[in-house]
C-alpha positions in Angstrom: -28.0 -3.5 -10.2 -27.0 -0.2 -8.6 -29.4 1.8 -6.4 -29.1 5.3 -5.0 -31.2 6.3 -2.1 -31.1 9.7 -0.3 -32.9 12.5 1.4 -33.3 15.4 -1.0 -32.9 18.7 0.7 -34.6 20.6 -2.1 -36.2 20.2 -5.5 -36.7 16.4 -5.9 -37.0 16.7 -9.7 -33.5 18.3 -9.9 -32.2 15.7 -7.5 -33.4 13.0 -9.8 -31.6 14.7 -12.7 -28.3 14.9 -10.8 -28.4 11.3 -9.8 -29.5 10.1 -13.2 -26.6 11.9 -14.9 -24.0 11.1 -12.3 -24.6 7.7 -11.0 -22.0 5.8 -13.2 -19.3 6.1 -10.6 -17.7 2.8 -11.3 -16.6 3.4 -14.9 -13.5 4.9 -16.4 -10.1 4.1 -17.9 -7.7 2.0 -15.9 -4.8 0.2 -17.3 -6.7 -2.9 -18.3 -10.0 -3.1 -20.1 -12.8 -1.8 -17.9 -11.4 -0.5 -14.7 -9.4 -3.5 -13.5 -5.7 -2.7 -12.8 -3.5 -5.6 -13.8 -0.3 -3.9 -12.6 0.2 -6.0 -9.5 3.7 -7.4 -10.4 6.8 -5.8 -11.9 8.1 -9.1 -13.3 4.6 -10.0 -14.6 4.3 -6.7 -16.4 7.6 -7.4 -18.2 6.0 -10.4 -19.9 2.5 -8.7 -20.3 1.3 -11.0 -17.5 1.6 -14.1 -19.7 1.2 -17.3 -17.7 0.9 -15.4 -14.4 -1.2 -18.2 -12.8 1.6 -20.7 -13.3 4.8 -18.6 -13.2 5.5 -18.4 -9.5 8.4 -16.0 -10.1 8.2 -14.0 -6.9 5.9 -13.2 -4.0 3.6 -11.2 -6.2 2.1 -14.6 -7.1 0.0 -14.1 -3.9 -2.3 -11.9 -6.1 -2.3 -14.0 -9.3 -2.3 -17.5 -7.8 -1.2 -18.0 -4.2 -0.8 -21.8 -4.9 2.4 -20.9 -6.8 4.1 -19.6 -3.6 5.4 -23.2 -3.3 7.6 -22.4 -6.3 9.5 -19.7 -4.5 13.2 -20.3 -3.4 12.9 -18.7 0.0 10.9 -16.3 2.2 10.6 -13.0 0.4 9.5 -9.4 0.7 8.5 -7.8 -2.7 7.7 -4.1 -3.2 6.9 -2.4 -6.5 5.5 0.7 -8.0 3.9 1.2 -11.4 3.7 4.7 -13.0 0.6 4.7 -15.3 0.8 7.4 -18.0 -2.5 7.4 -20.0 -3.4 9.7 -22.8 -6.7 10.5 -24.5 -7.7 12.9 -27.3 -11.5 13.4 -27.5 -13.1 14.9 -30.7 -16.6 16.4 -30.6 -18.9 14.6 -33.1 -21.8 17.0 -32.7 -22.9 17.1 -29.0 -26.1 19.0 -28.3 -28.6 19.9 -25.6 -32.2 20.9 -26.0 -35.9 19.9 -25.7 -37.4 17.5 -28.2 -39.8 19.2 -30.5 -38.5 22.7 -29.6 -34.9 22.4 -30.9 -31.4 21.5 -29.9 -28.3 23.7 -29.5 -24.7 22.7 -30.0 -22.6 22.0 -26.9 -18.9 23.0 -27.5 -15.7 23.1 -25.5 -12.2 21.8 -25.9 -11.1 18.4 -24.5 -7.6 18.2 -23.1 -6.0 15.0 -21.9 -8.1 14.1 -18.7 -5.4 11.8 -17.3 -2.3 12.5 -15.1 0.5 10.1 -14.4 -0.6 8.0 -11.5 1.6 5.6 -9.3 0.2 2.3 -8.3 2.1 0.5 -5.5 2.1 -3.2 -4.4 3.6 -4.9 -1.4 3.9 -8.7 -0.7 5.4 -10.9 2.0 5.7 -14.7 1.7 7.1 -17.2 4.3 7.5 -21.0 4.3 6.8 -23.6 7.0 7.0 -27.4 7.2 10.1 -27.7 5.0 8.7 -25.3 2.4 5.5 -27.4 1.9 3.2 -24.8 3.7 3.4 -21.1 2.8 1.7 -18.1 4.2 1.7 -14.6 2.8 -0.1 -11.3 2.5 -0.4 -8.8 -0.3 -1.5 -5.2 -0.3 -2.7 -4.1 -3.7 -5.0 -1.7 -5.7 -6.9 -4.1 -8.1 -9.5 -1.7 -9.4 -9.4 2.0 -10.0 -9.4 5.0 -12.3 -8.7 8.7 -12.2 -9.7 11.2 -14.9 -10.7 14.9 -14.9 -11.8 16.9 -17.9 -12.1 20.7 -18.2 -15.3 22.0 -16.6 -16.4 23.6 -19.9 -15.6 20.6 -22.2 -18.3 19.4 -24.6 -18.9 16.1 -22.7 -19.4 17.8 -19.3 -23.1 16.7 -19.0 -21.8 13.1 -19.0 -18.7 13.5 -16.8 -16.1 16.0 -15.5 -14.2 14.1 -12.8 -14.2 10.4 -12.0 -12.1 8.8 -9.3 -12.2 5.3 -7.9 -9.6 3.9 -5.5 -9.5 0.4 -4.0 -7.1 -0.9 -1.4 -7.0 -4.7 -1.1 -5.5 -6.6 1.9 -5.1 -10.2 0.9 -3.8 -12.8 3.4 -3.1 -16.1 1.6 -1.9 -19.7 2.2 -0.5 -22.4 -0.1 0.2 -26.1 0.5 2.3 -28.4 -1.6 0.3 -31.7 -1.7 3.1 -33.6 -3.5 5.9 -32.9 -6.0 3.3 -32.3 -8.8 0.3 -30.6 -7.1 -0.1 -27.4 -5.0 -3.2 -25.7 -3.8 -3.8 -22.2 -2.3 -6.3 -19.5 -1.5 -6.8 -16.3 0.2 -9.3 -13.7 1.7 -9.7 -10.3 0.1 -10.4 -7.4 2.5 -11.1 -4.4 0.3 -11.8 -0.7 0.8 -13.3 1.4 -2.0 -13.6 5.1 -2.2 -15.3 6.9 -5.2 -15.7 10.5 -6.2 -17.7 11.6 -9.3 -18.6 15.1 -10.7 -20.5 16.2 -13.7 -22.4 19.3 -15.0 -26.1 19.8 -15.5 -27.6 22.2 -18.0 -29.7 24.7 -16.1 -31.0 26.5 -19.2 -30.9 26.8 -23.0 -28.6 27.4 -24.9 -26.5 25.4 -22.4 -23.6 27.4 -21.1 -20.8 26.8 -18.5 -21.8 30.1 -17.0 -25.2 28.7 -15.9 -24.4 25.0 -15.5 -25.0 23.3 -12.1 -22.3 21.3 -10.5 -23.0 17.8 -9.2 -20.5 16.1 -6.8 -21.1 12.6 -5.5 -18.8 10.7 -3.0 -19.0 7.4 -1.2 -16.8 4.7 0.4 -17.2 1.2 1.9 -15.4 -2.0 3.1 -16.2 -5.4 1.5 -14.9 -9.0 1.5 -14.2 -11.7 -1.1 -12.0 -14.8 -1.6 -9.7 -16.4 -4.2 -8.6 -20.0 -4.9 -5.9 -21.5 -7.0 -3.9 -24.6 -7.9 -0.8 -25.6 -9.8 0.1 -28.9 -11.5 3.5 -30.0 -12.8 3.2 -33.1 -15.0 7.0 -32.9 -15.7 9.9 -30.9 -14.3 9.7 -28.6 -17.3 6.0 -28.0 -17.6 3.6 -26.3 -15.1 -0.1 -25.3 -15.3 -1.9 -22.9 -13.0 -5.6 -22.0 -12.5 -7.0 -19.2 -10.3 -10.4 -17.8 -9.5 -11.1 -14.5 -7.7 -14.7 -13.9 -6.5 -16.9 -11.1 -7.5 -17.3 -8.4 -4.8 -20.0 -5.8 -4.0 -19.5 -2.5 -2.2 -22.4 -0.6 -0.6 -20.9 2.8 -1.0 -22.3 5.4 1.5 -21.6 9.1 1.2 -23.2 12.4 0.1 -24.5 14.1 -3.0 -24.0 17.9 -3.4 -25.4 20.1 -6.2 -24.5 23.7 -6.4 -25.1 26.6 -8.8 -22.2 28.2 -10.8 -22.0 30.7 -8.0 -21.6 28.0 -5.4 -25.0 28.1 -3.7 -26.3 24.7 -2.6 -29.3 23.3 -4.5 -29.2 19.7 -3.3 -27.5 18.4 -0.2 -28.3 14.8 0.6 -26.9 11.5 2.0 -27.0 8.5 -0.3 -25.8 5.0 -1.0 -24.9 2.9 -4.1 -23.9 -0.6 -4.8 -20.6 -1.1 -6.7 -20.4 -4.5 -8.4 -16.9 -5.8 -9.3 -16.4 -8.7 -11.6 -15.2 -12.2 -10.8 -12.0 -13.2 -12.6 -10.8 -16.7 -13.7 -7.4 -17.3 -15.2 -5.4 -20.2 -16.7 -1.6 -20.1 -17.2 1.1 -22.4 -18.5 4.9 -22.1 -18.1 7.3 -24.3 -20.1 11.1 -24.4 -19.5 12.2 -24.9 -23.1 15.8 -24.8 -21.9 17.5 -24.2 -18.6 17.6 -20.5 -19.4 14.4 -20.0 -21.5 10.9 -20.2 -20.2 7.9 -19.8 -22.5 4.6 -18.6 -21.0 0.9 -18.2 -22.0 -2.3 -17.4 -20.4 -6.1 -16.8 -20.7 -8.1 -14.6 -18.3 -11.9 -14.3 -18.2 -13.7 -11.3 -16.6 -17.3 -11.5 -15.5 -18.2 -7.9 -16.3 -21.8 -8.7 -17.2 -23.0 -8.1 -13.7 -22.5 -4.4 -14.4 -25.7 -4.2 -16.5 -27.4 -0.9 -15.5 -27.6 1.8 -12.9 -31.2 1.7 -11.5 -31.8 4.9 -9.5 -34.3 5.5 -6.7 -34.8 9.0 -5.4 -35.1 9.7 -1.7 -38.9 9.9 -2.0 -39.0 6.4 -3.5 -39.7 7.6 -7.1 -37.6 5.6 -9.6 -35.5 7.3 -12.2 -35.0 5.9 -15.7 -32.1 3.4 -15.4 -28.8 4.2 -17.0 -27.8 1.2 -19.2 -24.2 0.2 -18.9 -24.4 -3.1 -20.9 -20.9 -4.4 -19.9 -20.1 -7.7 -21.5 -17.9 -10.6 -20.3 -14.5 -10.5 -21.8 -11.2 -12.4 -22.3 -7.6 -11.5 -22.3 -5.0 -13.6 -24.1 -1.2 -13.3 -23.4 2.1 -14.9 -24.5 5.6 -14.2 -23.3 9.0 -15.4 -22.4 11.7 -15.1 -19.8 15.4 -15.6 -20.4 18.2 -16.0 -17.8 21.3 -14.5 -19.5 23.5 -15.3 -16.5 23.4 -15.4 -12.7 22.7 -11.7 -12.5 20.5 -10.8 -15.4 17.1 -12.0 -16.5 15.1 -10.5 -19.5 11.4 -10.7 -20.3 9.0 -9.8 -23.1 5.4 -10.4 -23.9 2.2 -9.5 -25.8 -1.4 -9.3 -24.6 -4.8 -8.8 -26.3 -7.3 -7.4 -23.8 -11.0 -7.1 -24.8 -13.1 -4.1 -23.7 -16.3 -4.8 -21.8 -17.9 -1.6 -23.2 -20.2 -1.5 -26.2 -20.8 1.2 -28.8 -24.4 1.5 -27.6 -23.6 2.3 -24.0 -20.0 3.5 -23.9 -19.6 6.8 -21.9 -16.9 9.5 -21.5 -16.0 7.9 -18.2 -15.0 4.8 -20.2 -13.7 5.9 -23.5 -12.4 2.3 -23.8 -11.5 0.1 -26.7 -9.8 -3.3 -27.2 -6.2 -3.1 -26.0 -2.9 -4.5 -27.3 0.0 -4.7 -24.9 3.7 -4.8 -25.8 5.9 -5.3 -22.8 9.6 -5.7 -21.9 11.4 -6.1 -18.6 14.6 -7.2 -16.8 15.8 -8.2 -13.3 19.2 -7.7 -11.8 20.3 -9.9 -8.9 22.6 -7.9 -6.8 23.3 -10.8 -4.4 21.5 -13.8 -3.0 19.2 -11.5 -1.0 18.5 -8.5 -3.2 16.9 -8.3 -6.7 16.0 -5.2 -8.7 13.1 -5.6 -11.2 12.1 -3.1 -13.9 9.5 -3.2 -16.8 8.0 -1.0 -19.5 4.7 -1.5 -21.4 3.0 0.4 -24.2 -0.7 -0.2 -24.7 -2.3 0.5 -28.1 -6.1 1.1 -27.7 -8.7 1.0 -30.5 -10.5 4.3 -31.1 -13.7 4.5 -29.0 -17.0 6.1 -30.1 -19.3 7.7 -27.5 -22.9 8.5 -28.3 -25.2 8.7 -25.3 -28.2 10.8 -24.2 -28.9 11.9 -20.7 -32.5 12.6 -19.6 -34.1 12.7 -16.1 -37.3 12.8 -14.2 -38.7 16.3 -13.9 -36.6 18.0 -16.6 -37.4 18.4 -20.3 -33.8 19.0 -21.3 -31.9 16.2 -23.1 -28.2 16.3 -23.3 -26.6 14.3 -26.2 -22.9 13.6 -25.9 -21.2 12.4 -29.0 -17.4 12.1 -29.6 -14.5 9.9 -30.6 -11.6 9.2 -28.3 -8.0 8.2 -29.3 -6.2 6.6 -26.4 -2.9 5.0 -25.4 -1.0 4.1 -22.2 2.6 3.9 -21.2 3.6 2.1 -18.0 7.0 2.3 -16.2 7.5 -0.1 -13.2 10.3 -0.7 -10.8 10.5 -3.1 -7.8 12.8 -4.7 -5.3 12.8 -8.2 -3.8 14.5 -9.2 -0.5 14.9 -12.9 0.1 15.6 -14.2 3.6 
């Protein structure tokens, strides 16, 4: 449950309206269903993250299963960057604003692609001790996030205009090889989150961009979590991996600013909100069918159901009608392969089916999200024993997503109905370098 508290500088009824419409700061389109960012490994992306909990290909396993560090050949520094290129085309399906019993007016405005190409970097370091039986490492990642910005006069502006969530995760980790078949590992997650959200508020009827109010909400926080994993090799050719990442909660503290179209402040208040992130459990398998060919598969579970609603409390303690989110727990399923052509070249490919946690009843323009289908390919080139270059490309097909939500608030008779259909897709281009020492 998410709660906003703040000191309203003016007009508590209007403040309730702003918070009620704008509190969904944790939703939006990232490059996995919901707002989880899977792109934490270039080699993993090349096989659509199939079997990532068991693969142990490079130091990026610190994020997906630190226990698999014991599979690495030597100490390693791994750096990568993933360019996310999302696209969305929103069609207006009859959005309106008005007062029940008195009439509704159409809300119009074009919708351009709200997404810009966005880079997501990762950095990992892994180092062995005790004849390679004990490994320590650290990863710096961005596991959750989103960034979208619509035109200020688009038809869905009373639901959202701009949404931005950035997380930075610092993850020290350790792994221990118990014997030739079994390894365990775990880590601590030290995470920073920063969120910005804006939307419009109808100040009169018929609703018009010329009279709309502007709502801007910002907040940030540090929080902590943990992750645990293990690998098991019943034979030299077969390896299993399991991994669990704990749920995390951020108490975002910041400010809420509401201004008129001319820029005059209407509400200026401090506030706080709880941002709940899901726990994640994964299972992976890697099978060396031949000395050159490895087949991989995996299943990942996401505990999105803790994101049920946004329950708002105004600064004077008066509750506002909660905004239902209704996220559901989901699964992702992936299969892939890796083929070592020779001592220099390795090629990868994979497919993933990724369920959306959103539902038709509660989906918003901040999450015009549908089930996703990943097609991935990648390659690595070993320059010498120390340097490896990795590259990958993915195209994600996304089911069309329907949005049909109403926004009401304490103290205002105006109801904004936002209705539309979004067609989405994503391309991802990644490149990385590994240095072994």
